[in-house]
N, C-alpha and C positions, 0 to 999 in steps of 0.2 A: 869744298868748303871755301868760302870767301875769306879774304884776309881779315875782315871785320869779325866774322864768326870765329876764326882762329884766335884772334886776340881776346874775344869774350870768353872763349873756352879756356884759354890759358889763365885768365883772371879768375874764373869760377873754380878751376882746379886748384890754383894756388891758395885761394881763400877757404877751401873746404866747403864751398856752398852746396855742392851736389849732395854731400853726405848730410848736411843740415836739412836740405829739402827732403831727402829720403826719410830722415827721422820724423820730420813734420808730417809727411804723408802716412807713415806708419802710425803716428798718433791719431791722425784723422780717421784711419781705418780701425782704430781701437785695438791694435796689436799689442798685447800685454807681455809678450815674451821679451825679456831683455836681450838685446843684441850687443855683441862686443863692437868696439870701434873698428877693429880690423874687418869684421864681417860687413858692417855698414859701408866702409870705404871700398871693399871689394865689390859689393853690389852696386855702388855708385860708379865705379870704374867700368863695370859691365854695362850699365846704362849709358855711360859716355861712349863706349865702343858702338853700341847699337844706334845711338843718336848720330854718330859720325857716319856709320854705314847708311843710315836712312836719309841723311842730309843732302849729300851731293852738293850741287850749286844752288839748290832751291831750298827755301824755308829757313827759319830762324833756328839757330843752334839751341838757344834757350828754350824755345817751345818744344823742340824735339827731345831735349834732355828731360824736360818736365814730364813729357809723355812716357819716356822710358823709365823714369823714376817711379811713376805711377804703376807701370807694368811690374817692376821689381817689388814694389810694396804689396801689390796684389798677390804676387807669387809667395811672399813671406806669409801673408795672411792665409792663403790657401794651404800652404805647407804646414803651418802650425795649427790650423783649425780642422783639417780633414786628413784622412789617411788614403785618399785617392792617389793613384799613380799618375805622374805626369806623362804626357805622350812621349814615347821613345823617339819619334821622328821629328820632334820640334827642337831645333838647336838652342833656342832661347831657354826652353824648359830644361834641357840637359845641362846648360851652363849654370842655371840656377841650382839644380840638384847637386852639381859638383861643389858649389859654394856652400850649400846647406849642409852637406855631409862633412865638408872640411871643418866647418864651425859647429858641427853637432847640433843643429837646430832641432828642437824637440818636435815630435809628432804625436797626435793622439792615436790611440789604438782602438779600433772598433772591435769589441768582443762579440762573438757570435751568441745567439740566443741559446740558453741551456736546453738541452734535449735529453730526455731519459733514454738510455740505451740498455737493452737487455743483454746481460753477459751470460753466455752459456758456458758453463764450466763443468768440471767433474764434481760428483757428489762428495761431500766430506766423508772421510773414512772414520768410523767410530771404533776401529780396532783397539785404540788405546784404552777404551772403557770396557773391553770385553771381559776383563777379570773382575769387574764390580758386580756384586749381587744386590738386588733390591733391598734385602734385609740389612746388609752392611751399610748401605747408603742412608738408611733411615735412622740408624743408631748413632 
């Protein structure tokens, strides 16, 4: 990362710009689940780590950060809108899952279609009614 990108990064982090951009991206994706400030800040830090790893000496840190914030926002939308499992071999997905579970982000649960199942059981015992006579029951 160049010294200019390092300076820009420090300024963005100090001002909380990454968290604000993440909230704006979540709004644009119409994510209606309220997220705590701590959750948003941790997601923004994860995006910052990914942007620094992807940056190297090439590319603008701001562009890379924006891309990673979009990735994080899409994960939030996907997590809160579906119950599909994230890939176990994807480190970005697993980092998100760790954060989502830490902050208890809700998930929808897909219910299976109701299916009638025949239950085979023992016949009921009528022994308790053996002492009744039809004449006594009618009176």
